[in-house]
N, C-alpha and C positions, 0 to 999 in steps of 0.2 A: 261779680265783675271779671274775675280771672276766666271763669267758665265762658261768658259771653265773648271775651277776647279770643280764647282759643278755638271757638267755633268758626271763626272767620279767618283762620289762616287758610292761605291759598296753596302752599307748598310745604314740604319738610324744611326745617330749618338746621338740621343737625344730622349726624349719622350715629349709629350704635358703636359702642366701643370695639376694640379691635377683638377678633376670634369669637364673635357673638354671632349666633344663629337664631332666628325666630323661628319656632316651631308650632305648627297648629296640629292639635291632637285630640284624641277622644275616641269614644266608640264609632264604628262605620254607622252613617246615618244620623249623626248627631248635630249636624250643621258645619262640619269642618269645611266643605267647599264653599259655603256661603261666607265663612269667615275669611278664607283665603282671598275671596274677590274683594271683601271689604278691605283688607291690608293692601292688596294691589292697588284699588282705588284710592288709598290714603298715601300712596307714594312709595311702598316697599315693593322691591323687584322679587317675583316668586321664582321658585325653582320647580319647573314643569315642564315635560317633555311633549305634552300634547297627544300621546300615543292613545289614551282612553278619552273619546269623543263625547261631546254632550249629548245626552239623550233624554227621554221622557222622564226619567228618574232625576235627572241633574241637568236641567235646560240651561243652566248657567255655566256648566263645565264641571270637571272634576277636579282639575288643578293637581294632578298627580305626577310623580317621577318614578318611573319603574324601578330605577335602582334602589330606591327606599325599601322595596319589597326583599331585598338581599342583605339587609343590614344584618340579620341574624346569622348570615353565611360570611360575615367579614367584609362585605363590600361598603368600605367607608371612605376610600379616597376622593370620592366626588364631593365630601363635605368642604374641602379647602375652597371650593369654588362657590359654596352656599354662604360664606361669611356676609353678615350684612343683609341678608336676604331672608325669605321665608320659605318654609318647606312643609309639606304636610306628612305627618308620620303617625300612623295609627298607634292607639295606647299600647297595643301589645308588642311594639317593635321600640318603644322608647329606651328600654334598659340596654339595647344595643348600640346607641350612640356612644362614641367613644369620649373619654374623660379630657380630650385635648382641647375642647371648646366649651364656652358659656353658652347656656340655651336658656332662651325666654320662651316660656311654652305656655301658649293659650290653649287651655283644655276645655273643650266644649262639653257642655251638661245639656241633657234635653229630658224630658219626662219620659221614662221607661216605656209606657204604652204607645207613645208616638214613634219611639226608635223601632219597637217591634212591628209596628203597623207599617212602618216605612220599608223595613227590611222585608217584609212579606210581600208588600206591593212589588217590590223590585223582583223577587223571586217569580212571582207571576208573570211580570213582563218578559222573564227570560224562559218561561215554560217550566220552571222548576218548583218542587216542593220543599218546604222545610222539613227536616229530618228529626226535629225536636220541638216539643210543645212549647208555647210562649211562656207558660209559668215556669218551666224548668229553666228556658233560656233565660228569663228574666232573673232568676237567682243566680246562675252562672256568670251573667255579665255583672251584677251588682257586686259578686265577689271579687271578679277581676278588676273593677273601678277601685274597690276599697283597697286591693292590694297594691295597685299601681299608685295610688295616692300616698300610701304609706311608704313606698320606695322613693317616690319624689320628695318627700319631705326629708329624706335622709340625704339627698345629693346636694353637695355644696357648689356644684357648677350649674344647678338648674334653678331658675326661679319660675314660678308658676302663677298664672292668673287663671282662676276658673270662671269661665263665661258662660251664662245661662242663655241657651238659645231662645226659649220663650221670652225671656225678658228682654232680649235684644230686638226682637220684633217688636214688642210692646213699646220700648223706649230705645231706638237705636242711637239716638243722640246721647243719652246718658252713657250707654255702653261704649260708644265711640270714644267718648272723653275718658272712661277709665282704662281702655286699651292705650290710648296715646300717652297718659300718664305712665303706664307700665312701660312703655317704649320710649321714654325720656322725651316726649313731646315732638317726635319728628314727623307726625302723620298729619294729613289733612281730615280733620274730623267730620266735617259737612260731607265731603265725598264719600267717605266711609259709610255715614249714616243713610246715604241715599241707596245703598245696595241693599239693606235689609228689606226685602221686598215682601209683604204680608201675602201676596198672591201665591207665593211659593209654599206657604204654610198650609199643605193639603192633608197630609198624613196624620190625623188624629184618631183617637179611639173611636170605634164605631158609634158609641152612644153620644159622640160629640160631632158627628159628621154632618 
């Protein structure tokens, strides 16, 4: 009954605690842009400058903020304006977020062969070639994810919800409900669920195409 009631909320009913920033993270091509759009539809304000335009690889848009890329160089002043909002930060930059804030991290997980296929497709669209074999890249990425998960588990100002991209597409209603609980029930779950568009689920392993 509780789930039934929550699915029909039409607007957020509360706000996040002070000094809280929602972060969408994960490996590149793991579904972070889709999650940003879901949260925007659910009622969260996004931190994005629109400099990177939608294209064939991300027809719904990238939802990026260029200054995020300068976190490792100490550019953190913009975070004060991100309180109560959501920003996309790739996993490699999470450790550079300052300790002044509380972070609710939605960490996207996706099947590794699909991530590699998506990255390869993007390079093809840019007329570029990968400088490393998929097998070797998969090992490096898996090690990175293991390392960042261990780091996140040790941070007292980070709360993390691991979100499965594939499961989100399979059951967006359930995923939206879990995310809403993680974010204190402030989101419109039905609007979030509408965003998980299976038609965008293109980059699979070649034997599944």
